[in-house]
C-alpha angles and dihedrals in degrees: 000000000000094000089050091052091049090053090047089055089054096051096039095247097111096119091055093044095049091051088059089063097039095050107062120097088227125025118189120203107190123198092008115196102012085143135019119269129245119230091262091048091051090048091049092048090050092050092050096043095046094047093047096044112117091357106069142011124262121192117197128188119193139163088213125082113247093249089062091056092079091066092056093071123077090216114057093200091054090046093053092046092053093045092046091053094045093049094048105105089353127151110214116207116187116194114195128191138050120342114267088220090066090069090073102044119103108288092015126117112278129206089265093058126061125220118237089258092054092048089058 
């Protein structure tokens, strides 16, 4: 999404591109915050989040706790604004334990084998 918006800035289609992310009833941002954001990325996230707030659902998955998200933005005021809008009316689900993806790597548990916990 952020790469697409950066390209749209370059070819002057940013307004059209940003509307694609504001419009859906549900927007899913997977692996949020794996890397820090540039100023443009922070601005774009703010625009999307603020336009969607109280109008549409946004689902975010992240390996970082929410309190770590603030440090991902170059502008602390923008960071706080984005996080405040995301947390407003949010439902936070924290999943602890081993990654589910590890079950399918070579040598991991597959769907035909049960872990010790699943066996009871």
